[in-house]
Structure formats: C-alpha cells, structure tokens
C-alpha positions in Angstrom: -8.6 22.1 65.0 -8.2 25.2 62.9 -4.6 23.5 62.1 -6.2 20.7 60.8 -8.9 22.3 58.9 -6.1 24.6 57.4 -3.8 21.5 56.6 -7.2 19.6 55.0 -7.8 22.6 53.0 -4.3 23.1 51.8 -4.4 19.1 50.8 -8.1 19.9 48.7 -6.6 23.1 47.2 -3.7 20.8 46.0 -5.4 18.1 44.6 -7.7 20.5 43.1 -4.4 22.5 41.1 -3.2 18.8 40.2 -6.6 17.9 38.5 -6.5 21.0 36.5 -2.7 20.3 35.6 -3.7 17.2 34.6 -6.8 18.1 32.5 -5.0 21.4 31.2 -2.1 18.6 29.5 -4.4 16.4 28.7 -6.2 19.4 26.8 -2.6 20.3 25.0 -2.0 16.8 23.7 -5.8 16.5 22.7 -5.6 19.8 20.7 -2.5 18.5 19.0 -3.9 15.3 18.1 -6.9 17.0 16.3 -4.7 19.4 14.6 -2.7 16.8 13.0 -5.9 14.4 11.8 -7.6 17.9 10.9 -4.4 18.4 8.6 -5.5 15.0 7.1 -9.1 15.0 6.2 -9.5 18.6 5.7 -7.4 19.0 2.2 -9.4 15.9 0.5 -12.4 17.8 0.3 -10.7 20.6 -1.3 -9.1 18.4 -4.1 -11.6 19.7 -7.0 -11.3 23.3 -5.8 -7.6 22.9 -5.8 -7.5 21.3 -9.7 -9.7 24.1 -10.8 -7.5 26.9 -9.1 -4.3 25.6 -10.1 -5.3 24.4 -13.5 -4.3 20.8 -12.8 -5.2 17.1 -13.2 -6.3 14.9 -10.4 -3.3 12.9 -10.3 -1.3 16.4 -9.6 -3.2 17.6 -7.3 -3.4 14.7 -5.3 0.4 15.4 -4.3 -1.5 17.8 -1.6 -2.8 14.8 0.3 -0.1 12.6 -0.6 3.1 14.6 0.5 1.4 15.2 3.8 0.8 11.9 4.4 4.4 10.4 3.3 5.9 13.3 5.3 4.4 11.6 8.5 5.0 8.2 7.5 8.6 8.8 6.6 9.3 10.9 10.0 7.1 9.5 12.5 9.5 7.1 13.8 12.8 9.4 14.0 11.1 12.3 15.4 9.7 10.3 18.4 13.5 9.4 19.1 15.1 12.9 18.2 12.2 13.8 21.1 13.5 11.2 23.8 17.3 12.9 23.3 16.5 16.5 23.0 13.2 16.7 25.5 9.7 16.0 24.4 7.8 18.8 25.5 10.5 21.0 23.7 10.0 19.4 20.1 6.7 19.2 20.6 6.9 23.0 20.8 9.1 23.2 17.5 6.2 20.9 16.1 3.1 22.7 16.7 4.9 26.1 15.3 6.5 24.3 12.1 2.6 22.9 11.5 1.2 26.2 12.0 4.0 28.4 9.8 3.4 25.7 7.1 -0.4 26.2 7.1 0.0 29.7 6.7 2.7 29.0 3.7 -0.1 26.4 2.1 -2.7 29.5 2.1 -0.2 31.9 0.5 1.1 29.2 -2.3 1.0 31.0 -5.5 1.9 27.4 -7.7 0.8 23.6 -6.8 4.5 23.2 -6.4 4.9 25.5 -3.6 1.3 24.2 -2.3 2.6 20.4 -2.5 6.0 21.2 -0.7 4.3 23.3 2.5 2.1 20.6 2.7 4.9 18.2 3.3 6.3 20.7 5.6 2.8 20.6 7.2 3.3 16.7 7.6 6.8 17.1 9.7 5.1 19.2 11.9 2.2 16.6 12.0 4.6 13.9 12.8 6.1 15.6 15.6 2.7 15.8 17.1 1.4 12.4 16.4 4.6 10.8 17.5 5.0 13.1 20.5 1.3 13.1 22.0 1.2 9.4 23.1 4.6 9.5 24.6 3.9 12.6 26.9 1.0 11.1 28.1 2.8 8.5 30.2 4.3 11.5 32.4 1.4 13.9 32.3 -1.4 11.5 33.4 -1.3 8.7 36.5 -0.9 4.9 35.3 -4.4 4.2 36.6 -6.2 6.8 34.3 -3.9 6.0 31.2 -6.8 4.4 29.6 -9.0 7.0 29.9 -6.4 9.5 28.6 -5.7 7.4 25.3 -9.4 7.1 25.0 -9.5 11.2 25.0 -7.0 11.2 22.6 -8.6 8.4 20.0 -11.4 10.8 20.3 -9.7 13.8 19.3 -8.4 11.8 16.1 -11.8 10.7 15.3 -13.3 14.3 15.5 -10.5 15.8 13.2 -11.5 13.0 10.6 -15.2 13.3 10.9 -15.2 17.5 10.8 -12.5 18.0 8.0 -14.7 17.0 5.2 -17.6 19.4 6.5 -15.7 22.2 7.8 -13.7 21.8 4.7 -16.5 22.2 2.7 -18.1 25.4 4.8 -14.7 27.4 4.5 -14.4 26.4 0.8 -17.8 27.6 -0.6 -17.5 30.7 1.9 -14.1 31.9 2.2 -12.1 30.0 -0.8 -9.8 27.4 -0.6 -7.0 29.1 1.4 -9.5 29.1 4.5 -8.8 25.3 5.0 -5.4 25.9 5.5 -5.6 29.1 7.6 -8.2 27.5 10.2 -5.2 25.8 11.7 -3.6 28.8 12.7 -5.6 30.0 15.8 -5.6 26.5 16.8 -2.1 26.1 16.6 -1.2 29.1 18.6 -3.6 27.9 21.4 -2.0 24.4 21.4 1.5 26.7 21.7 0.0 28.3 24.6 -1.4 25.6 26.5 1.9 23.3 26.2 3.5 26.2 27.7 1.0 26.4 30.4 0.2 23.0 31.4 3.2 20.7 30.3 6.0 20.2 32.6 9.4 21.3 31.6 11.6 18.6 30.2 14.1 16.9 33.0 17.7 17.4 32.3 19.6 14.4 31.9 23.4 14.5 32.7 25.2 14.5 29.1 26.7 11.0 29.9 23.1 9.6 29.7 22.0 11.0 26.8 22.1 8.9 23.7 23.5 10.6 19.9 21.2 10.4 17.2 21.4 7.6 14.7 21.6 9.9 11.6 22.6 6.9 8.9 19.5 4.8 10.5 17.5 7.7 10.5 18.2 8.5 6.6 17.9 4.6 5.4 14.7 4.0 7.1 13.3 7.6 5.7 13.9 6.1 2.4 12.8 2.6 3.0 9.2 3.9 4.4 9.1 6.5 1.4 9.9 3.5 -1.0 7.1 1.2 0.6 4.7 4.3 0.6 4.9 4.9 -2.9 4.7 1.4 -3.7 1.6 1.3 -2.2 0.0 4.2 -3.4 1.5 4.8 -6.8 -1.1 3.3 -9.2 -4.0 3.2 -7.2 -3.3 -0.5 -6.0 -2.0 -1.8 -9.3 1.4 -4.1 -9.1 3.1 -2.4 -12.0 6.9 -2.5 -12.8 7.1 0.8 -10.8 5.7 -0.7 -7.6 7.7 -4.1 -7.8 11.0 -2.1 -7.9 9.8 0.5 -5.1 8.7 -3.1 -3.1 12.6 -4.4 -3.7 13.7 -1.4 -2.5 11.5 -1.4 0.6 13.0 -5.1 1.5 17.0 -4.1 0.6 16.6 -1.0 2.3 15.1 -3.1 5.7 17.9 -5.6 5.4 20.4 -2.9 5.3 18.4 -0.9 8.3 18.6 -3.9 10.7 22.1 -4.1 9.7 22.8 -0.4 10.7 21.0 -0.7 13.9 22.9 -3.9 14.8 26.2 -2.0 14.4 25.3 1.6 15.7 26.7 2.7 18.8 23.1 4.8 19.6 20.8 3.1 17.3 17.6 4.5 16.2 15.5 1.4 17.2 16.8 -0.6 19.6 16.1 -4.2 17.6 16.3 -6.2 21.4 13.0 -4.5 22.3 11.4 -6.5 19.7 11.8 -9.5 22.1 9.1 -8.4 23.7 6.0 -10.2 22.6 3.9 -8.0 24.0 5.1 -5.2 22.5 5.7 -6.7 19.1 2.4 -7.9 18.6 0.6 -4.4 19.6 2.5 -3.4 16.6 1.4 -5.5 14.5 -2.2 -5.9 15.7 -2.6 -2.5 14.8 -1.5 -2.4 11.5 -3.9 -5.4 10.7 -6.5 -3.6 12.3 -5.9 -0.2 10.8 -6.0 -2.0 7.4 -9.4 -3.5 8.2 -10.8 0.2 8.9 -9.1 1.6 5.9 -11.4 -1.1 4.1 -14.3 0.6 5.0 -13.3 3.9 3.6 -12.4 2.6 0.6 -15.2 0.1 -0.4 -18.1 2.4 1.4 -18.3 5.1 -1.0 -18.5 2.5 -4.2 -21.0 -0.1 -2.3 -23.2 3.2 -1.5 -22.9 4.6 -4.7 -22.9 1.5 -7.1 -24.6 -0.8 -5.4 -27.5 0.7 -3.1 -27.3 3.8 -5.6 -27.5 7.0 -3.3 -26.7 10.0 -4.2 -23.5 12.1 -3.2 -24.9 13.9 -0.2 -26.3 10.4 1.2 -23.4 8.7 0.9 -21.3 11.5 2.9 -24.1 10.8 5.5 -23.7 7.3 5.7 -19.8 7.5 5.4 -19.7 9.8 8.4 -21.2 7.2 10.6 -17.7 5.9 11.6 -16.1 8.5 12.6 -18.6 9.9 14.5 -19.0 6.6 16.4 -15.1 6.5 17.3 -15.5 10.1 18.5 -18.5 9.1 20.3 -16.7 5.3 21.9 -13.4 6.8 22.7 -14.0 8.5 26.2 -16.1 5.6 27.2 -14.1 3.1 25.5 -10.8 4.7 27.6 -12.4 4.2 30.6 -13.3 0.4 30.1 -9.8 0.0 29.7 -8.6 1.2 32.9 -11.6 -1.1 34.7 -11.5 -4.1 32.5 -7.5 -4.2 31.7 -6.0 -3.6 28.2 -5.5 -7.2 27.3 -9.6 -8.1 28.0 -10.8 -4.6 26.3 -8.6 -5.1 23.6 -9.7 -8.9 22.8 -13.7 -7.5 23.3 -12.9 -4.8 20.9 -11.2 -7.4 18.1 -14.1 -9.3 18.8 -16.8 -7.0 18.2 -14.8 -5.8 14.7 -15.2 -9.7 13.3 -18.9 -9.5 14.3 -19.0 -6.5 11.9 -17.0 -7.8 9.6 -18.4 -11.1 9.1 -21.7 -9.6 9.1 -20.7 -7.5 6.1 -19.3 -10.2 4.5 -22.8 -12.0 4.2 -25.2 -8.9 3.7 -27.4 -9.1 1.0 -28.1 -6.0 -0.8 -31.8 -5.8 0.4 -31.0 -4.6 3.7 -30.4 -1.4 2.2 -28.1 1.1 3.6 -29.6 0.4 7.3 -27.7 -3.5 6.5 -24.1 -1.2 5.6 -24.3 1.3 8.5 -25.3 -1.5 11.7 -22.6 -3.7 11.2 -20.2 -0.8 10.4 -21.2 0.9 14.0 -20.2 -2.2 15.8 -16.9 -2.3 13.7 -16.0 1.4 14.5 -17.1 0.6 18.2 -14.7 -2.3 18.6 -12.1 -0.3 17.0 -12.3 2.7 19.4 -12.0 0.0 22.3 -9.3 -1.8 20.5 -7.3 1.2 20.1 -7.5 2.7 23.7 -6.8 -0.6 24.9 -3.8 -1.5 22.6 -2.0 2.2 22.9 -2.3 1.7 26.9 -0.7 -1.6 26.8 1.8 -1.1 24.6 3.0 2.8 26.3 2.0 1.8 29.9 5.1 -0.4 31.1 7.8 1.1 28.9 11.1 3.3 30.0 10.7 6.9 29.6 13.7 7.1 27.6 11.9 4.9 24.9 8.5 6.6 25.1 9.0 8.8 22.1 10.2 6.1 19.9 8.1 3.4 20.8 5.2 6.3 20.4 6.7 7.0 16.8 6.7 2.9 16.1 3.0 2.8 17.1 1.9 5.4 15.1 3.8 3.9 12.1 2.1 1.0 12.3 -1.4 2.8 11.9 -0.1 4.6 9.1 1.1 1.5 7.1 -2.1 0.3 8.1 -3.9 2.8 6.4 -1.4 2.9 3.0 -1.5 -1.1 3.0 -5.2 -1.0 3.4 -5.6 1.9 0.8 -4.1 -0.3 -1.2 -4.2 -3.9 -0.7 -8.1 -3.6 0.2 -8.9 -1.9 -2.8 -7.0 -4.5 -5.0 -9.4 -7.2 -3.3 -12.4 -5.1 -3.9 -11.6 -4.7 -7.2 -11.0 -8.4 -8.0 -14.3 -9.6 -6.3 -16.1 -7.7 -8.2 -14.5 -8.9 -11.6 -14.3 -5.6 -13.1 -11.8 -3.7 -14.8 -13.7 -0.4 -14.1 -15.6 -0.5 -10.8 -17.8 2.8 -12.0 -18.8 0.7 -14.8 -19.6 -2.4 -12.8 -23.1 -4.1 -12.2 -24.3 -3.6 -8.6 -24.4 -7.2 -8.0 -20.5 -7.1 -8.7 -19.9 -4.4 -6.6 -22.0 -6.3 -3.7 -19.8 -9.4 -4.5 -16.6 -7.1 -4.2 -17.6 -5.5 -1.0 -18.8 -8.9 0.7 -14.7 -10.8 -0.1 -13.2 -7.5 1.1 -15.0 -7.9 4.4 -14.1 -11.7 4.6 -10.3 -10.9 3.9 -10.7 -8.4 6.4 -12.3 -10.9 8.7 -9.5 -13.6 8.4 -7.1 -10.3 9.3 -9.2 -10.0 12.6 -8.8 -13.5 13.2 -5.0 -12.9 13.0 -4.4 -10.2 15.0 -6.9 -12.0 17.8 -4.6 -15.1 17.5 -1.6 -12.7 18.2 -3.0 -11.4 21.1 -3.8 -14.5 22.5 -0.1 -15.5 22.2 1.4 -13.0 23.2 -0.6 -12.9 26.4 0.5 -16.5 26.6 4.4 -16.3 26.0 4.0 -12.9 28.6 2.6 -15.2 31.1 5.2 -18.0 30.9 7.9 -15.3 30.8 7.1 -14.2 34.0 6.0 -16.8 36.0 9.5 -17.8 36.7 10.3 -14.5 38.4 
C-alpha cells in the first residue's frame, strides 16, 4: 500500500511539473508575441513628439513605423526557415536579444535616421519572434490543447496592440519619448529568462538531415516583398508611376522567386507544399480577413470624427473597442477550437465577421457611435475565433522540420493583409466618399464611403468562406481513397 501511494504521489508530482513546464513555455512565447505587437502600436502615438524632437515632417517620422513593418514583412519567412535549420529556441533567443538591444539604440538615437535604422533592427528581432512563437507552440503544447494555445497568443497580440497607445501616451507625458523604447528592455530580459528556463533545447540532428539555407531565394523574396510593401505604402493608397513600377517589380520578383525555388537544391519554400489545399487556403483566408480588419482601423477614425463629430478622446475610446474585444475573446475562442474543431470554429468566426460587415455597410448615421461599436464588436469577436481556428488548422499536422517556414508564411499572410488593407480599403473609402480630401468631406459623404468599404469587406469574407468550404471538400476527396 505504501509503495502504491508513493507511486501515485510520484505520478501526480510528475504531471504537475509537466503542467508547470507547459504553462511556463506558453508564458515565454506569449511574452515574445506581446513584445512584437507592442513594438508596432506604441510607436504610432509618439510620431507627433518625434517630429517635434527631431524637427522633422510627418512624412519623415512615419518611417519610424514603416521601417519596423517593412523589416518584419521582408524577413518573417526567411527567419522562420532559418529557425528550422539552426534551431528555433536558439534563434528565438537571438531575436529577443536583437529586439532588446535595438530598443536601447532607439532610445539613444541622436538623429532621426539613426532612430529609423534602429527601428529596422528592432523589426528584425520582431520578425524572428513572430515567426517562431507559433512554430514552437507545436512542440511545447499537446495537440489537443493547440487551439487554446493559439487563443492565448492571439490574446497577447491584441493586448499589445490595444495597450500600445495608452502606455505610450503615459510614458511620453511623464518620462519622454525615449521611454516608449526603453520599456521593452525589462520585458525583453524577462522573456530571455523564461525561454532559457522553460523551453526545451533544440533537438540535435544529423548533419546529413540538415538542409542548407537558400541564400539566393531569400534575397529575391526579401526584395520582392519590400517592393510590394513600398508599393502599398508610398503615396498613401494612390496609384502613381512609382507605385505601378514597384508592383511590376513585385510581379517580376515573384516569377524569379518561383524559378529559383524550382531549381534550388534546398529551397527556402518548397512549392510542393502549396498543393495542400487546406494549407494554401489558410494562407489566403488569413490575408483576406486581416485586410478586412485593417479597414476598421483605416475607416473608423474618419467616420467617428467626420460623420459622428466625436472628439479625439471619444474616438480613441471607441477605437480601443476592437483590440479590447480581441484580447477578451482570444482564450475562449481557443477553447472553442479545441471543442468544436478548427474548420467549424473558423466558419463560425467568418459568419460572425460577415454579419458585422453587412450591418456596418447598411448602418444609418442616426444610430450614432453605438451603431458602429456594436457590429465592430461582433466582427472582432469573429476575427479572434477565426484566427485561433485558422492558425490551429495550418500548424496542427505539419512536419516538425517545416514548422518555422510555415509559421513565417502564416505571419506573412497577416502582414500582407494589413499592408494591403491600409492601402486598398483606404482607396475604396476615398472613392466611396467621392472626395479628394477626406478631411473636408461632408458627414453623409464619409458615411457613404464607410458603407462602400464594408460592403467590399463583406465580399472578401464571402470569398474566404467559399475558400474554406472548397478546401474542406478537396481535402475529403483526397483522403477518401486512403
């Protein structure tokens, strides 16, 4: 009896330690996700202060934000693949260190161009963290808990996005603009400690099993993605000669990349993976949905200010609704995915987004701010559910040696959706309002632009729903003969 009790106690202790280890690993990955998203949002609120501090124009200081985003977009796939080769834990530690050191350099920058360079370096660290957090979840969390883990990561990303403006404003007002970068330092040191303590060491592989790194493919992809990102950001949504040239460069670069990957001995991205309809649909759906979400960030401030005549404080409060809902919905959404399954949960999330977009596309101004916030809440809750489901579906059944690059592709699809949404949906809004200067447009014109924007958004969600249905049908047909 004593031996049986000792055995039971040992097993319980072992299970408890395993649970603590899983929670610690998830905490380290969550903090990495928080840092990368906070790095994006906290700098936006500091642009007016930075313009004054460096005696620069808005067009110049906006590169403090753009340099960070461009670095993430250009590198997220490449660093994901590099993690597959040299070890994800090792590269994640390097990424956090780069991010932390770059944060110090940002705070110490005596000139604007040095600050922009430091922000680009910070974006390199953020790209590594974004690419590898989801890749590492697969090895740190049991498969049956994958949805919950993805929900936690989604929550931390939303918290970083919503916390940035408030925390940044407080730090600037009390400690100066340098504080919005220095705040990352203690968080970075904590993240390094958690990763060292809780994440297991990378598994050593035989040299014969290790693939080489595709340098040429990486360079071509980086240049192609930079060309596309610049085409979408330069000129604030206008389609001028420079934008058209950059888009042509993007198309040419994509063709060159496909050729290079077909001929490479160890390609950066194995093009055969896109034969997996389920995975390919997941990438496209992620881009479509984040394009829609970006519409709320682009159109919302203009509608609330120009059509509903809210002051700046009220606009900020209304705009914080979306990130707040995403933060609160992330964990419950992950649990729903574990219970209902990824496909069903993703479909429910898209349906909720469609309902919200349709209401916004038909909403009269007479309903006021509540008429905007209520459907926005439905949309954002649906987005949280879709993201947890889609991330789980894409990352659940892939080979271990491909987790980094596929996680990077998933992150890239979201970033491309945000960049495309800011440009394209902004252009749709301007077209719908029939005004060359949105700031001078009449309230009804702005409301009309908002309705057209969300009508287009509803169409994009319908396309995402159709893609999800088709990928499910194709996957069943491919599995059926087996």
